[in-house]
N, CA, C and O atoms as a GROMACS GRO file, in nm:
protein
  360
    1MET      N    1   1.128  -6.391  -4.414
    1MET     CA    2   1.040  -6.278  -4.399
    1MET      C    3   0.943  -6.297  -4.283
    1MET      O    4   0.916  -6.204  -4.207
    2LEU      N    5   0.889  -6.420  -4.268
    2LEU     CA    6   0.798  -6.449  -4.159
    2LEU      C    7   0.869  -6.433  -4.025
    2LEU      O    8   0.812  -6.378  -3.930
    3LEU      N    9   0.992  -6.480  -4.017
    3LEU     CA   10   1.069  -6.467  -3.894
    3LEU      C   11   1.089  -6.319  -3.858
    3LEU      O   12   1.082  -6.282  -3.741
    4THR      N   13   1.112  -6.237  -3.958
    4THR     CA   14   1.130  -6.094  -3.936
    4THR      C   15   1.003  -6.033  -3.878
    4THR      O   16   1.010  -5.951  -3.786
    5LYS      N   17   0.888  -6.070  -3.931
    5LYS     CA   18   0.760  -6.016  -3.880
    5LYS      C   19   0.736  -6.061  -3.737
    5LYS      O   20   0.688  -5.984  -3.654
    6ARG      N   21   0.769  -6.187  -3.708
    6ARG     CA   22   0.753  -6.237  -3.572
    6ARG      C   23   0.847  -6.164  -3.476
    6ARG      O   24   0.807  -6.126  -3.366
    7LEU      N   25   0.970  -6.144  -3.519
    7LEU     CA   26   1.067  -6.072  -3.436
    7LEU      C   27   1.020  -5.929  -3.414
    7LEU      O   28   1.030  -5.877  -3.303
    8GLU      N   29   0.970  -5.867  -3.518
    8GLU     CA   30   0.920  -5.730  -3.506
    8GLU      C   31   0.803  -5.725  -3.408
    8GLU      O   32   0.796  -5.635  -3.324
    9ALA      N   33   0.710  -5.819  -3.419
    9ALA     CA   34   0.595  -5.824  -3.327
    9ALA      C   35   0.642  -5.846  -3.184
    9ALA      O   36   0.589  -5.785  -3.091
   10PHE      N   37   0.741  -5.933  -3.166
   10PHE     CA   38   0.795  -5.958  -3.033
   10PHE      C   39   0.858  -5.832  -2.975
   10PHE      O   40   0.836  -5.799  -2.858
   11LEU      N   41   0.935  -5.762  -3.056
   11LEU     CA   42   1.001  -5.641  -3.007
   11LEU      C   43   0.901  -5.533  -2.972
   11LEU      O   44   0.920  -5.460  -2.874
   12VAL      N   45   0.795  -5.519  -3.051
   12VAL     CA   46   0.692  -5.421  -3.020
   12VAL      C   47   0.624  -5.458  -2.889
   12VAL      O   48   0.602  -5.372  -2.804
   13CYS      N   49   0.590  -5.585  -2.872
   13CYS     CA   50   0.527  -5.632  -2.748
   13CYS      C   51   0.621  -5.611  -2.630
   13CYS      O   52   0.578  -5.565  -2.524
   14ARG      N   53   0.749  -5.644  -2.647
   14ARG     CA   54   0.846  -5.629  -2.539
   14ARG      C   55   0.861  -5.482  -2.501
   14ARG      O   56   0.871  -5.448  -2.383
   15MET      N   57   0.861  -5.395  -2.602
   15MET     CA   58   0.873  -5.253  -2.574
   15MET      C   59   0.753  -5.206  -2.492
   15MET      O   60   0.768  -5.126  -2.400
   16ARG      N   61   0.634  -5.253  -2.526
   16ARG     CA   62   0.516  -5.214  -2.452
   16ARG      C   63   0.522  -5.265  -2.309
   16ARG      O   64   0.483  -5.194  -2.216
   17MET      N   65   0.570  -5.389  -2.290
   17MET     CA   66   0.582  -5.442  -2.155
   17MET      C   67   0.686  -5.364  -2.077
   17MET      O   68   0.670  -5.341  -1.957
   18ASP      N   69   0.794  -5.324  -2.144
   18ASP     CA   70   0.895  -5.242  -2.077
   18ASP      C   71   0.836  -5.108  -2.035
   18ASP      O   72   0.867  -5.057  -1.927
   19ASP      N   73   0.751  -5.051  -2.120
   19ASP     CA   74   0.684  -4.926  -2.085
   19ASP      C   75   0.592  -4.945  -1.965
   19ASP      O   76   0.584  -4.860  -1.877
   20LEU      N   77   0.523  -5.058  -1.962
   20LEU     CA   78   0.435  -5.089  -1.850
   20LEU      C   79   0.514  -5.105  -1.721
   20LEU      O   80   0.472  -5.058  -1.615
   21LEU      N   81   0.628  -5.171  -1.730
   21LEU     CA   82   0.713  -5.186  -1.612
   21LEU      C   83   0.764  -5.050  -1.565
   21LEU      O   84   0.773  -5.025  -1.445
   22LYS      N   85   0.798  -4.963  -1.659
   22LYS     CA   86   0.843  -4.829  -1.622
   22LYS      C   87   0.732  -4.754  -1.548
   22LYS      O   88   0.758  -4.687  -1.448
   23LYS      N   89   0.609  -4.764  -1.598
   23LYS     CA   90   0.496  -4.698  -1.531
   23LYS      C   91   0.475  -4.756  -1.391
   23LYS      O   92   0.444  -4.683  -1.297
   24TYR      N   93   0.490  -4.888  -1.379
   24TYR     CA   94   0.476  -4.952  -1.248
   24TYR      C   95   0.582  -4.896  -1.152
   24TYR      O   96   0.550  -4.860  -1.038
   25ASN      N   97   0.705  -4.888  -1.198
   25ASN     CA   98   0.813  -4.837  -1.112
   25ASN      C   99   0.790  -4.690  -1.076
   25ASN      O  100   0.814  -4.650  -0.962
   26ASP      N  101   0.743  -4.611  -1.172
   26ASP     CA  102   0.710  -4.471  -1.143
   26ASP      C  103   0.599  -4.462  -1.038
   26ASP      O  104   0.607  -4.383  -0.944
   27TYR      N  105   0.498  -4.544  -1.055
   27TYR     CA  106   0.385  -4.544  -0.960
   27TYR      C  107   0.432  -4.586  -0.821
   27TYR      O  108   0.391  -4.528  -0.721
   28MET      N  109   0.517  -4.688  -0.814
   28MET     CA  110   0.561  -4.740  -0.685
   28MET      C  111   0.648  -4.640  -0.609
   28MET      O  112   0.661  -4.650  -0.487
   29ARG      N  113   0.708  -4.546  -0.678
   29ARG     CA  114   0.781  -4.440  -0.608
   29ARG      C  115   0.687  -4.354  -0.524
   29ARG      O  116   0.729  -4.290  -0.428
   30LEU      N  117   0.560  -4.355  -0.562
   30LEU     CA  118   0.460  -4.278  -0.488
   30LEU      C  119   0.386  -4.362  -0.383
   30LEU      O  120   0.306  -4.310  -0.306
   31ALA      N  121   0.414  -4.492  -0.380
   31ALA     CA  122   0.344  -4.581  -0.286
   31ALA      C  123   0.363  -4.531  -0.143
   31ALA      O  124   0.473  -4.495  -0.102
   32GLY      N  125   0.253  -4.529  -0.070
   32GLY     CA  126   0.256  -4.481   0.067
   32GLY      C  127   0.228  -4.332   0.079
   32GLY      O  128   0.207  -4.281   0.189
   33CYS      N  129   0.229  -4.262  -0.033
   33CYS     CA  130   0.199  -4.118  -0.031
   33CYS      C  131   0.050  -4.096  -0.049
   33CYS      O  132  -0.021  -4.182  -0.102
   34SER      N  133   0.004  -3.984  -0.005
   34SER     CA  134  -0.136  -3.948  -0.028
   34SER      C  135  -0.145  -3.799  -0.056
   34SER      O  136  -0.060  -3.720  -0.016
   35ILE      N  137  -0.250  -3.764  -0.126
   35ILE     CA  138  -0.273  -3.626  -0.165
   35ILE      C  139  -0.418  -3.593  -0.133
   35ILE      O  140  -0.506  -3.677  -0.149
   36GLU      N  141  -0.441  -3.472  -0.087
   36GLU     CA  142  -0.578  -3.427  -0.064
   36GLU      C  143  -0.601  -3.299  -0.144
   36GLU      O  144  -0.520  -3.207  -0.142
   37TYR      N  145  -0.714  -3.297  -0.214
   37TYR     CA  146  -0.755  -3.179  -0.289
   37TYR      C  147  -0.880  -3.123  -0.222
   37TYR      O  148  -0.973  -3.196  -0.190
   38GLU      N  149  -0.880  -2.994  -0.201
   38GLU     CA  150  -1.000  -2.930  -0.148
   38GLU      C  151  -1.061  -2.843  -0.258
   38GLU      O  152  -0.996  -2.753  -0.311
   39LEU      N  153  -1.185  -2.871  -0.290
   39LEU     CA  154  -1.254  -2.799  -0.396
   39LEU      C  155  -1.317  -2.673  -0.342
   39LEU      O  156  -1.322  -2.651  -0.221
   40GLU      N  157  -1.366  -2.590  -0.431
   40GLU     CA  158  -1.426  -2.462  -0.391
   40GLU      C  159  -1.543  -2.478  -0.295
   40GLU      O  160  -1.568  -2.392  -0.210
   41ASP      N  161  -1.616  -2.590  -0.309
   41ASP     CA  162  -1.731  -2.613  -0.221
   41ASP      C  163  -1.691  -2.689  -0.093
   41ASP      O  164  -1.777  -2.746  -0.026
   42ASN      N  165  -1.563  -2.690  -0.061
   42ASN     CA  166  -1.505  -2.755   0.057
   42ASN      C  167  -1.509  -2.907   0.053
   42ASN      O  168  -1.482  -2.973   0.154
   43THR      N  169  -1.543  -2.964  -0.062
   43THR     CA  170  -1.535  -3.109  -0.078
   43THR      C  171  -1.388  -3.148  -0.082
   43THR      O  172  -1.308  -3.085  -0.152
   44VAL      N  173  -1.353  -3.251  -0.008
   44VAL     CA  174  -1.214  -3.297  -0.004
   44VAL      C  175  -1.205  -3.430  -0.080
   44VAL      O  176  -1.280  -3.523  -0.053
   45ILE      N  177  -1.113  -3.436  -0.173
   45ILE     CA  178  -1.087  -3.559  -0.247
   45ILE      C  179  -0.950  -3.609  -0.202
   45ILE      O  180  -0.849  -3.540  -0.219
   46ALA      N  181  -0.948  -3.728  -0.146
   46ALA     CA  182  -0.822  -3.786  -0.098
   46ALA      C  183  -0.778  -3.897  -0.193
   46ALA      O  184  -0.859  -3.982  -0.232
   47VAL      N  185  -0.652  -3.895  -0.230
   47VAL     CA  186  -0.594  -3.998  -0.318
   47VAL      C  187  -0.475  -4.057  -0.245
   47VAL      O  188  -0.386  -3.985  -0.198
   48SER      N  189  -0.473  -4.190  -0.238
   48SER     CA  190  -0.356  -4.256  -0.178
   48SER      C  191  -0.302  -4.356  -0.279
   48SER      O  192  -0.378  -4.421  -0.351
   49TYR      N  193  -0.173  -4.368  -0.284
   49TYR     CA  194  -0.106  -4.456  -0.378
   49TYR      C  195  -0.069  -4.586  -0.308
   49TYR      O  196   0.014  -4.589  -0.216
   50ARG      N  197  -0.134  -4.695  -0.353
   50ARG     CA  198  -0.107  -4.828  -0.299
   50ARG      C  199  -0.082  -4.923  -0.415
   50ARG      O  200  -0.140  -4.908  -0.522
   51GLU      N  201   0.004  -5.021  -0.393
   51GLU     CA  202   0.036  -5.115  -0.500
   51GLU      C  203  -0.089  -5.187  -0.550
   51GLU      O  204  -0.102  -5.211  -0.670
   52ASP      N  205  -0.181  -5.221  -0.460
   52ASP     CA  206  -0.299  -5.295  -0.502
   52ASP      C  207  -0.390  -5.213  -0.592
   52ASP      O  208  -0.476  -5.270  -0.660
   53ALA      N  209  -0.375  -5.082  -0.596
   53ALA     CA  210  -0.458  -4.998  -0.683
   53ALA      C  211  -0.399  -4.985  -0.824
   53ALA      O  212  -0.470  -4.945  -0.916
   54PHE      N  213  -0.273  -5.019  -0.841
   54PHE     CA  214  -0.208  -5.002  -0.971
   54PHE      C  215  -0.278  -5.082  -1.081
   54PHE      O  216  -0.305  -5.029  -1.188
   55LEU      N  217  -0.308  -5.208  -1.054
   55LEU     CA  218  -0.373  -5.291  -1.156
   55LEU      C  219  -0.511  -5.237  -1.191
   55LEU      O  220  -0.553  -5.244  -1.307
   56HIS      N  221  -0.580  -5.183  -1.093
   56HIS     CA  222  -0.710  -5.124  -1.120
   56HIS      C  223  -0.696  -4.999  -1.208
   56HIS      O  224  -0.775  -4.978  -1.300
   57LEU      N  225  -0.597  -4.917  -1.179
   57LEU     CA  226  -0.575  -4.797  -1.260
   57LEU      C  227  -0.542  -4.831  -1.404
   57LEU      O  228  -0.579  -4.758  -1.496
   58LEU      N  229  -0.474  -4.943  -1.425
   58LEU     CA  230  -0.443  -4.988  -1.560
   58LEU      C  231  -0.566  -5.039  -1.634
   58LEU      O  232  -0.569  -5.043  -1.757
   59GLY      N  233  -0.667  -5.077  -1.557
   59GLY     CA  234  -0.787  -5.134  -1.617
   59GLY      C  235  -0.776  -5.284  -1.639
   59GLY      O  236  -0.852  -5.341  -1.716
   60ILE      N  237  -0.681  -5.348  -1.571
   60ILE     CA  238  -0.662  -5.492  -1.586
   60ILE      C  239  -0.793  -5.567  -1.555
   60ILE      O  240  -0.822  -5.668  -1.619
   61HIS      N  241  -0.869  -5.519  -1.460
   61HIS     CA  242  -0.994  -5.584  -1.421
   61HIS      C  243  -1.097  -5.587  -1.534
   61HIS      O  244  -1.194  -5.663  -1.528
   62LYS      N  245  -1.077  -5.506  -1.636
   62LYS     CA  246  -1.168  -5.503  -1.751
   62LYS      C  247  -1.133  -5.608  -1.856
   62LYS      O  248  -1.212  -5.634  -1.946
   63LEU      N  249  -1.015  -5.667  -1.847
   63LEU     CA  250  -0.969  -5.765  -1.946
   63LEU      C  251  -1.017  -5.905  -1.908
   63LEU      O  252  -0.937  -5.996  -1.886
   64THR      N  253  -1.148  -5.921  -1.902
   64THR     CA  254  -1.206  -6.045  -1.852
   64THR      C  255  -1.196  -6.162  -1.949
   64THR      O  256  -1.230  -6.274  -1.913
   65ASP      N  257  -1.150  -6.138  -2.071
   65ASP     CA  258  -1.133  -6.248  -2.166
   65ASP      C  259  -0.999  -6.319  -2.147
   65ASP      O  260  -0.973  -6.420  -2.212
   66ILE      N  261  -0.914  -6.268  -2.059
   66ILE     CA  262  -0.785  -6.331  -2.030
   66ILE      C  263  -0.803  -6.420  -1.908
   66ILE      O  264  -0.848  -6.374  -1.802
   67GLN      N  265  -0.768  -6.547  -1.922
   67GLN     CA  266  -0.794  -6.644  -1.816
   67GLN      C  267  -0.726  -6.607  -1.685
   67GLN      O  268  -0.786  -6.623  -1.578
   68LEU      N  269  -0.604  -6.559  -1.690
   68LEU     CA  270  -0.533  -6.520  -1.569
   68LEU      C  271  -0.610  -6.412  -1.493
   68LEU      O  272  -0.619  -6.416  -1.370
   69VAL      N  273  -0.665  -6.317  -1.565
   69VAL     CA  274  -0.743  -6.210  -1.504
   69VAL      C  275  -0.874  -6.265  -1.448
   69VAL      O  276  -0.919  -6.223  -1.342
   70GLN      N  277  -0.935  -6.359  -1.519
   70GLN     CA  278  -1.057  -6.423  -1.469
   70GLN      C  279  -1.033  -6.488  -1.334
   70GLN      O  280  -1.113  -6.473  -1.241
   71PHE      N  281  -0.922  -6.560  -1.322
   71PHE     CA  282  -0.888  -6.625  -1.194
   71PHE      C  283  -0.864  -6.521  -1.086
   71PHE      O  284  -0.905  -6.539  -0.971
   72TRP      N  285  -0.796  -6.413  -1.122
   72TRP     CA  286  -0.766  -6.307  -1.025
   72TRP      C  287  -0.894  -6.241  -0.974
   72TRP      O  288  -0.904  -6.209  -0.856
   73LEU      N  289  -0.990  -6.222  -1.062
   73LEU     CA  290  -1.115  -6.156  -1.025
   73LEU      C  291  -1.211  -6.247  -0.948
   73LEU      O  292  -1.298  -6.199  -0.876
   74ASP      N  293  -1.194  -6.378  -0.964
   74ASP     CA  294  -1.283  -6.474  -0.898
   74ASP      C  295  -1.252  -6.478  -0.749
   74ASP      O  296  -1.146  -6.525  -0.708
   75ARG      N  297  -1.344  -6.431  -0.669
   75ARG     CA  298  -1.323  -6.424  -0.523
   75ARG      C  299  -1.314  -6.561  -0.458
   75ARG      O  300  -1.264  -6.573  -0.346
   76ASN      N  301  -1.361  -6.665  -0.526
   76ASN     CA  302  -1.353  -6.801  -0.472
   76ASN      C  303  -1.227  -6.875  -0.515
   76ASN      O  304  -1.202  -6.987  -0.470
   77ASN      N  305  -1.148  -6.813  -0.600
   77ASN     CA  306  -1.026  -6.875  -0.651
   77ASN      C  307  -0.907  -6.798  -0.597
   77ASN      O  308  -0.888  -6.680  -0.629
   78TYR      N  309  -0.828  -6.863  -0.515
   78TYR     CA  310  -0.712  -6.797  -0.455
   78TYR      C  311  -0.581  -6.835  -0.523
   78TYR      O  312  -0.474  -6.808  -0.469
   79SER      N  313  -0.589  -6.898  -0.641
   79SER     CA  314  -0.467  -6.943  -0.708
   79SER      C  315  -0.392  -6.828  -0.774
   79SER      O  316  -0.270  -6.836  -0.791
   80VAL      N  317  -0.461  -6.720  -0.811
   80VAL     CA  318  -0.397  -6.605  -0.874
   80VAL      C  319  -0.419  -6.484  -0.785
   80VAL      O  320  -0.532  -6.443  -0.759
   81LYS      N  321  -0.310  -6.429  -0.740
   81LYS     CA  322  -0.317  -6.311  -0.655
   81LYS      C  323  -0.264  -6.190  -0.731
   81LYS      O  324  -0.205  -6.203  -0.838
   82ARG      N  325  -0.287  -6.075  -0.676
   82ARG     CA  326  -0.240  -5.950  -0.737
   82ARG      C  327  -0.092  -5.958  -0.768
   82ARG      O  328  -0.047  -5.915  -0.874
   83GLN      N  329  -0.017  -6.012  -0.675
   83GLN     CA  330   0.128  -6.019  -0.692
   83GLN      C  331   0.167  -6.104  -0.813
   83GLN      O  332   0.269  -6.079  -0.877
   84THR      N  333   0.086  -6.205  -0.844
   84THR     CA  334   0.112  -6.290  -0.961
   84THR      C  335   0.107  -6.207  -1.089
   84THR      O  336   0.193  -6.222  -1.176
   85ILE      N  337   0.009  -6.121  -1.100
   85ILE     CA  338  -0.004  -6.039  -1.220
   85ILE      C  339   0.107  -5.934  -1.224
   85ILE      O  340   0.160  -5.905  -1.331
   86ILE      N  341   0.142  -5.879  -1.111
   86ILE     CA  342   0.251  -5.780  -1.108
   86ILE      C  343   0.383  -5.847  -1.148
   86ILE      O  344   0.464  -5.786  -1.216
   87LYS      N  345   0.404  -5.970  -1.106
   87LYS     CA  346   0.526  -6.043  -1.148
   87LYS      C  347   0.530  -6.061  -1.298
   87LYS      O  348   0.637  -6.056  -1.358
   88LYS      N  349   0.413  -6.083  -1.360
   88LYS     CA  350   0.407  -6.097  -1.506
   88LYS      C  351   0.446  -5.965  -1.573
   88LYS      O  352   0.508  -5.966  -1.680
   89ILE      N  353   0.412  -5.854  -1.512
   89ILE     CA  354   0.451  -5.724  -1.568
   89ILE      C  355   0.603  -5.706  -1.558
   89ILE      O  356   0.667  -5.656  -1.649
   90LYS      N  357   0.658  -5.750  -1.444
   90LYS     CA  358   0.802  -5.736  -1.424
   90LYS      C  359   0.875  -5.828  -1.516
   90LYS      O  360   0.998  -5.832  -1.515
   0.00000   0.00000   0.00000
């Protein structure tokens, strides 16, 4: 029974990671594109899709209790780069 619960937890986690990878792939199809919105008061809002913005949009930078994220956010520590975290998603 314990093995079944562990397997179930693993499959739920794997499914979520697969969903995250799907979102990453969807987002990367837009990489290099940009959109501009002009509001009624002539304010222009420009949005550009870049890979380095994906982790920010996910809110990964808010998960400061995860050591890998702590290293990534530390500007004096170059051991963890954005690409390292993206590889973990893949």
